C-alpha positions in Angstrom: 193.1 -128.6 38.0 192.2 -128.0 34.6 190.5 -130.8 32.2 194.1 -131.0 30.3 195.7 -131.8 33.4 193.8 -134.8 33.5 193.5 -135.5 30.2 197.5 -135.9 30.7 196.6 -137.9 33.8 194.1 -140.5 32.2 197.3 -140.7 29.4 200.0 -141.3 31.8 198.1 -143.9 33.4 196.4 -146.1 30.4 199.9 -145.5 28.9 198.9 -143.9 26.0 201.3 -141.5 24.8 202.5 -143.2 22.1 199.3 -144.8 20.4 199.1 -144.4 16.5 196.5 -144.2 14.2 197.6 -147.4 12.8 196.6 -149.4 16.5 193.0 -148.7 15.7 191.9 -150.0 12.5 187.8 -150.1 12.2 185.9 -152.5 14.5 188.2 -152.3 17.3 185.9 -151.9 20.2 187.8 -149.0 22.7 187.2 -147.1 25.2 187.5 -143.1 25.9 190.0 -142.1 28.3 190.0 -138.6 27.8 188.1 -136.4 29.9 187.5 -133.6 27.5 188.5 -133.6 23.7 186.8 -130.4 21.1 184.9 -128.8 24.2 182.9 -132.4 24.9 183.2 -134.2 27.8 183.9 -138.1 28.1 182.7 -140.4 31.0 184.9 -143.6 30.0 182.4 -144.3 27.5 182.5 -147.1 24.4 182.0 -147.7 21.4 183.7 -149.0 18.0 185.9 -147.2 15.4 183.6 -147.1 12.3 186.4 -144.5 10.7 190.3 -143.8 10.4 191.8 -141.4 8.4 195.0 -141.0 9.9 194.4 -137.4 10.7 193.7 -134.8 13.3 190.6 -135.9 15.5 190.7 -138.6 12.0 189.8 -141.4 14.8 185.4 -141.5 14.4 184.2 -143.8 17.5 180.8 -145.0 17.0 178.5 -144.7 20.6 177.6 -148.4 22.6 175.3 -146.4 24.1 174.3 -143.2 21.7 174.3 -139.9 23.9 171.7 -137.9 24.8 171.4 -134.2 26.0 168.4 -132.9 27.6 167.4 -130.8 24.7 166.4 -133.8 22.9 169.6 -134.2 20.7 171.5 -138.1 19.9 175.2 -138.5 20.0 176.1 -141.4 18.1 179.7 -141.0 17.5 183.2 -138.6 17.9 186.1 -138.0 16.5 189.4 -138.8 18.5 193.0 -138.6 18.6 194.9 -141.9 19.6 196.0 -141.2 22.8 192.5 -140.3 23.7 191.5 -144.5 23.4 192.7 -148.0 25.3 191.6 -150.4 23.0 189.2 -153.0 25.3 190.4 -156.2 24.7 193.8 -154.6 26.2 192.0 -153.2 29.0 189.5 -155.6 30.5 
């Protein structure tokens, strides 16, 4: 199974295929449901939308817990499409 296949399965399971940018205003608490986006892998991280410019990968999510890498890099946010996210209040 490819990462693409896994993303398709997760989108269908969470019913995010029809998500729209307008569903994710700044301050929205979200969970990442995609397995990979833009050569980065995700494991259900949560965060808050800090920017939404309503274009490709235009939803920026600031992590609740920054991601720390072995080389010392710390990632505080990442860019997503609407279909990559679920709103936490609706998915507890």
